[in-house]
C-alpha positions as CSV (number, residue, x, y, z in Angstrom):
1,M,133.8,32.0,142.0
2,Y,137.2,30.1,142.8
3,A,137.4,26.6,144.0
4,I,140.3,26.0,146.4
5,I,141.3,22.2,146.3
6,G,142.9,21.2,149.6
7,A,142.7,22.4,153.1
8,G,146.4,22.2,154.0
9,I,148.5,25.0,155.0
10,G,148.7,26.6,151.5
11,G,144.8,26.0,150.6
12,L,143.7,27.4,154.0
13,T,145.8,30.6,153.8
14,T,144.7,31.0,150.4
15,A,141.1,31.0,151.7
16,L,142.0,33.8,154.3
17,A,143.6,36.0,151.8
18,F,140.5,35.6,149.2
19,K,138.5,36.3,152.3
20,K,140.5,39.6,153.3
21,L,140.3,40.8,149.6
22,G,136.8,40.0,148.9
23,I,137.4,37.3,146.3
24,P,134.7,34.6,146.3
25,Y,135.6,31.2,147.0
26,H,134.9,27.7,148.3
27,L,137.3,25.3,149.8
28,Y,137.0,21.6,149.3
29,E,138.9,18.9,151.4
30,K,138.9,15.2,150.9
31,A,139.6,14.6,154.6
32,E,136.7,14.7,157.0
33,S,138.5,17.2,159.3
34,I,141.9,18.4,160.4
35,N,144.3,15.7,160.8
36,A,146.1,15.5,164.0
37,I,148.9,13.4,162.8
38,G,152.1,15.1,161.8
39,A,155.1,17.0,163.1
40,G,156.5,20.4,163.4
41,I,157.0,23.1,160.9
42,W,159.0,26.3,160.8
43,L,157.2,29.6,160.1
44,A,160.1,32.0,159.1
45,P,159.6,35.7,159.0
46,N,158.5,35.6,155.3
47,A,155.5,33.5,156.4
48,L,154.8,35.4,159.6
49,K,154.6,38.6,157.8
50,V,151.7,37.3,155.6
51,Y,149.7,35.9,158.7
52,E,150.5,39.3,160.2
53,W,148.8,41.1,157.3
54,L,145.9,38.3,157.7
55,G,145.4,39.7,161.5
56,I,146.1,36.2,162.9
57,L,149.9,36.3,164.0
58,D,148.9,36.3,167.6
59,Q,147.0,33.1,167.3
60,I,149.8,31.4,165.7
61,K,152.3,32.7,168.2
62,D,150.3,31.4,171.1
63,A,150.0,27.9,169.5
64,G,153.6,27.8,168.6
65,N,157.2,28.6,170.0
66,S,159.9,31.1,168.9
67,I,163.1,30.1,167.7
68,D,165.6,32.8,168.4
69,R,168.7,30.7,167.5
70,I,169.2,28.4,164.7
71,T,172.3,26.2,164.8
72,I,174.0,23.6,162.6
73,A,176.5,21.3,164.5
74,T,178.4,18.2,164.5
75,A,177.1,15.0,166.3
76,D,178.9,16.3,169.4
77,L,177.1,19.8,169.4
78,K,180.1,21.8,168.1
79,P,178.7,24.6,166.1
80,L,179.1,24.6,162.3
81,T,176.9,27.8,162.0
82,D,175.3,29.3,164.8
83,S,172.8,32.2,163.9
84,R,171.1,34.1,166.8
85,Q,167.9,35.9,165.3
86,D,168.4,39.3,166.8
87,E,169.0,40.8,163.3
88,A,165.7,39.1,161.8
89,K,163.8,40.6,164.9
90,E,165.0,43.8,164.3
91,E,164.5,43.8,160.4
92,Y,161.2,41.8,160.2
93,G,159.7,42.2,163.9
94,Y,159.9,38.7,164.9
95,S,161.8,35.3,164.3
96,T,161.0,32.1,163.3
97,I,157.9,30.3,164.9
98,A,158.0,26.4,165.3
99,I,154.5,24.9,165.4
100,H,152.8,21.6,165.0
101,R,151.3,21.4,161.4
102,A,147.9,20.2,163.1
103,E,147.9,23.2,165.2
104,L,148.6,25.6,162.6
105,Q,145.9,24.0,160.5
106,K,143.4,24.4,163.4
107,V,144.2,28.3,163.7
108,L,143.8,28.6,159.9
109,A,140.5,26.7,159.6
110,K,138.8,28.4,162.7
111,N,139.4,31.7,160.8
112,V,137.5,30.3,157.7
113,A,133.7,30.3,157.9
114,N,132.2,26.6,157.9
115,S,129.9,27.6,155.0
116,N,133.2,28.2,152.8
117,I,134.7,24.7,153.5
118,S,133.4,21.3,152.3
119,W,134.9,18.5,154.3
120,G,135.1,14.9,153.1
121,K,135.0,16.1,149.6
122,G,137.7,14.5,147.4
123,L,138.2,15.7,143.8
124,E,138.5,12.8,141.3
125,S,139.1,15.1,138.2
126,Y,137.9,18.2,136.4
127,T,136.9,19.4,133.0
128,E,137.5,23.0,131.8
129,T,134.8,24.3,129.6
130,N,133.7,27.5,127.8
131,K,131.6,28.2,131.1
132,G,134.3,27.6,133.6
133,V,135.6,24.4,135.3
134,E,133.5,21.4,136.0
135,L,134.8,19.6,139.2
136,Q,133.8,15.7,139.4
137,F,134.2,14.5,143.1
138,L,134.7,11.0,144.4
139,D,131.2,10.9,145.9
140,A,129.9,11.1,142.2
141,T,128.7,14.9,142.7
142,T,129.8,17.7,140.4
143,T,129.8,21.4,140.5
144,T,130.9,24.2,138.1
145,V,133.1,27.1,139.1
146,D,134.9,29.9,137.3
147,F,138.3,29.2,138.3
148,V,140.5,26.5,140.2
149,I,143.4,26.8,142.8
150,A,145.2,23.5,143.2
151,A,146.5,23.4,146.6
152,D,146.2,19.5,146.9
153,G,149.8,18.8,147.8
154,I,152.7,17.0,146.0
155,N,150.5,14.1,144.8
156,S,147.9,16.8,143.4
157,V,145.2,15.1,141.4
158,I,144.9,18.4,139.3
159,R,148.4,18.7,138.4
160,K,148.7,15.0,137.5
161,Q,145.8,15.8,135.1
162,L,147.0,19.2,133.9
163,F,150.8,18.4,133.3
164,P,150.7,14.4,133.2
165,E,154.4,14.6,132.4
166,S,155.4,16.0,135.8
167,K,157.4,13.8,138.1
168,I,158.2,13.4,141.6
169,R,161.9,12.9,142.5
170,Y,163.3,10.9,145.2
171,S,166.1,12.4,147.2
172,G,167.9,9.2,148.3
173,Q,167.1,9.8,151.8
174,T,164.2,8.7,154.3
175,C,163.0,10.7,157.2
176,W,161.5,9.8,160.6
177,R,159.6,12.5,162.5
178,G,158.5,12.5,165.9
179,V,156.6,14.3,168.6
180,T,157.3,14.1,172.3
181,E,156.4,15.6,175.4
182,Y,159.8,14.8,176.7
183,K,161.2,18.2,178.6
184,L,164.1,19.4,176.7
185,P,167.3,21.1,178.5
186,E,166.7,24.8,178.9
187,E,169.2,25.6,176.3
188,F,167.2,24.2,173.5
189,N,163.9,25.8,174.6
190,H,164.2,28.6,171.8
191,R,166.9,27.1,169.4
192,G,166.4,25.3,166.3
193,L,168.9,22.5,166.1
194,E,170.1,20.5,163.1
195,I,173.0,18.0,163.7
196,W,175.1,16.6,160.6
197,G,177.0,13.4,161.2
198,K,178.2,11.2,158.5
199,E,175.4,10.4,156.0
200,T,172.9,11.2,159.0
201,R,171.2,14.2,160.2
202,F,168.8,14.9,163.1
203,G,167.1,18.0,164.0
204,I,165.3,19.2,167.1
205,S,162.7,22.3,167.7
206,K,160.3,23.0,170.7
207,L,156.8,23.4,169.4
208,S,154.9,24.5,172.4
209,K,155.1,24.5,176.2
210,D,154.7,20.6,176.4
211,K,155.6,19.3,172.8
212,T,159.0,19.1,171.1
213,S,159.5,17.9,167.4
214,W,162.4,15.9,166.1
215,F,163.3,14.5,162.7
216,A,166.2,11.8,161.8
217,V,167.5,11.4,158.3
218,V,169.6,8.8,156.5
219,K,170.4,7.8,153.1
220,S,168.0,4.8,152.1
221,K,166.4,3.1,149.1
222,P,162.9,4.3,148.9
223,F,159.5,2.6,149.9
224,L,161.1,0.8,152.9
225,T,159.1,0.0,155.8
226,D,160.1,-0.5,159.5
227,D,159.6,-3.1,162.2
228,R,157.5,-0.9,164.7
229,E,158.5,-3.5,167.6
230,T,162.1,-2.5,167.2
231,L,161.8,0.9,165.7
232,K,163.2,2.9,168.5
233,E,166.2,0.4,169.2
234,D,167.0,0.5,165.4
235,L,167.2,4.3,165.4
236,L,169.1,4.4,168.7
237,K,171.8,2.3,166.8
238,K,171.9,4.8,163.8
239,Y,172.4,7.8,166.3
240,N,174.6,5.9,168.7
241,D,177.6,8.6,168.3
242,Y,175.2,11.5,168.6
243,T,175.0,13.8,171.5
244,T,172.9,12.7,174.4
245,V,169.8,14.9,173.9
246,V,169.2,13.1,170.5
247,K,169.1,9.6,172.1
248,D,166.9,11.0,175.0
249,L,164.2,12.4,172.4
250,I,164.2,9.1,170.6
251,E,163.8,6.8,173.8
252,N,161.1,9.0,175.2
253,T,158.8,9.3,172.0
254,E,155.8,7.0,171.9
255,T,156.6,4.5,168.8
256,S,153.0,5.4,167.5
257,N,154.3,9.2,167.5
258,I,157.0,8.4,165.0
259,L,156.3,8.4,161.4
260,R,158.3,7.6,158.4
261,N,158.4,9.2,154.9
262,D,160.9,9.1,151.9
263,I,162.1,12.7,151.2
264,I,160.8,13.7,147.7
265,D,160.1,16.9,145.6
266,L,158.7,17.7,142.4
267,K,160.9,17.9,139.6
268,P,160.6,21.7,138.5
269,I,158.1,22.2,135.8
270,K,158.0,25.2,133.6
271,K,154.4,26.1,134.1
272,W,152.0,26.3,136.9
273,Y,148.6,27.2,135.2
274,S,146.0,26.9,132.2
275,D,143.4,29.4,131.5
276,K,141.2,28.5,134.4
277,V,143.3,26.5,136.6
278,C,146.4,27.4,138.8
279,L,148.7,25.2,141.0
280,L,149.8,26.4,144.3
281,G,152.4,25.4,146.9
282,D,153.5,21.6,146.9
283,A,151.1,21.2,143.9
284,G,153.2,23.1,141.7
285,H,156.8,23.3,143.4
286,A,157.2,20.9,146.2
287,T,160.7,21.1,147.9
288,T,162.5,19.1,150.1
289,P,162.4,20.3,153.7
290,N,166.1,21.2,154.1
291,M,165.6,24.9,154.2
292,G,162.3,25.0,156.4
293,Q,160.5,26.8,153.7
294,G,157.9,24.4,151.8
295,G,155.2,25.5,153.9
296,A,156.4,29.1,153.9
297,Q,156.5,29.3,150.0
298,A,152.9,28.0,149.7
299,I,152.0,30.9,152.3
300,E,153.8,33.3,150.0
301,D,152.1,31.9,147.0
302,A,148.6,32.7,148.6
303,Y,149.5,36.2,149.4
304,F,150.7,37.0,146.0
305,L,148.0,35.1,144.0
306,A,145.3,36.9,146.0
307,K,146.5,40.1,145.6
308,I,147.4,39.7,142.0
309,I,143.7,38.6,141.5
310,A,142.3,41.6,143.5
311,E,144.3,44.2,141.7
312,N,143.3,42.6,138.4
313,K,146.4,44.3,136.7
314,T,146.3,41.8,133.9
315,K,144.1,39.6,131.9
316,N,145.7,36.6,133.1
317,A,146.4,36.5,136.7
318,F,147.7,33.3,136.9
319,E,150.4,34.2,134.5
320,E,151.5,37.1,136.3
321,F,151.4,35.1,139.5
322,Q,154.1,32.7,137.9
323,K,156.3,35.6,136.7
324,V,156.2,37.1,140.2
325,R,157.0,33.7,142.1
326,Y,159.0,31.6,139.8
327,K,162.4,32.9,140.4
328,K,162.5,32.8,144.3
329,V,160.7,29.5,144.3
330,S,163.1,27.8,141.7
331,S,165.8,29.0,143.7
332,I,164.7,27.7,147.0
333,V,164.0,24.2,145.4
334,N,167.3,24.0,143.9
335,Q,169.0,25.0,146.8
336,S,167.2,22.8,149.1
337,W,168.0,19.9,147.1
338,I,171.6,20.6,147.0
339,T,171.8,21.2,150.8
340,G,170.2,17.8,151.3
341,K,173.2,16.2,149.4
342,I,175.8,18.2,151.3
343,A,174.5,17.3,154.7
344,H,174.6,13.7,154.0
345,L,178.4,13.5,152.9
346,G,180.2,10.6,153.9
347,F,184.1,10.9,153.5
348,G,183.5,14.3,152.5
349,S,182.1,15.4,155.7
350,I,185.3,16.5,157.2
351,I,185.7,19.1,154.5
352,R,182.3,20.0,154.6
353,N,182.5,20.9,158.2
354,M,185.4,23.1,157.8
355,V,183.7,24.9,154.9
356,F,180.5,25.7,156.7
357,K,182.4,26.7,159.9
358,N,184.3,29.2,158.0
359,L,181.3,30.6,156.1
360,P,181.4,34.4,156.6
361,K,178.5,35.7,158.4
362,S,177.8,38.2,155.5
363,L,177.0,35.2,153.4
364,I,174.9,33.5,155.8
365,D,172.9,36.8,156.5
366,K,172.4,37.5,152.7
367,K,171.0,34.0,152.1
368,M,168.9,34.6,155.1
369,H,167.3,38.0,153.9
370,Y,167.0,36.6,150.6
371,V,164.6,34.0,151.9
372,Y,162.9,35.9,154.7
373,K,161.8,39.0,152.6
374,L,158.7,38.8,150.6
375,D,159.2,38.9,146.8
376,N,158.1,42.7,146.5
377,E,160.1,44.2,149.3
């Protein structure tokens, strides 16, 4: 029996992959139910291919919105890179889907049997023994399982116990995320847009028929808080020189639907597992959101881990899992970190814009295919 800790995107996808391949499991989540608070997420073709394998791709398409064009632009909407996703559709069968995180979790959770999930069951600690792994929960109950999959996020309780030297890194940037029912101009309905200014960024994605997600990133000291009464006014000042649609989105978002989080990742660690415990997704390799691949890499983890366990090609499935995944994951973590720094250049922004505007399409496509393909393709 495998215990999966955490019913986020990685944990729920792992549950569905285990279900498909007949691997016995039980999922434990500290929250009482799916948390509706949050913002949008992109599911690129590498993630969508996993959900097609799981038989739930149509459900995800129905809950989200297709992104057929991805643009990085200046504050006045002059494109720096502009990638229509026709080639991705032809190669992989679909382009990117933008979806609200809570809607994605709902789709995943409804496909997991209720008998396989325990809600309101937060993990306090664990103990590896000769017989398996004893789990100690916050409600003072315990249970023993054979193996544990830690899908409990960047602040993983399990990782902190397994690798106490692991460290979370602050990127030097903070991010506001909003969701609004404001109707976008038609040209943005199926277009993912990221706008780069001087030391600021703004991103836009339509999530569904009546919801649009946006994010606003600036350089900042960590752990700062907002005056909620003046939050929208403060954001409008920061993005005063941006295109009109940016200001319209901020103005038409309820303050209660604007969340602030510092942008962090996990300083890469060399090992993700012990004999009976394995880290998955953000618990093992949290990345900054600059490539839109944080969730997708957790989804890929679930796919490969389940296949390796089911095929039983090696005595240590967790070791094999890391061998399969480590190179790609590390590349994405490092590239995303660097991209975040480049996007927030101040005096160097003019040079940055010239470089990006003149990037050859072949290079952009090569990077796209590296990310979009599953590791074994």
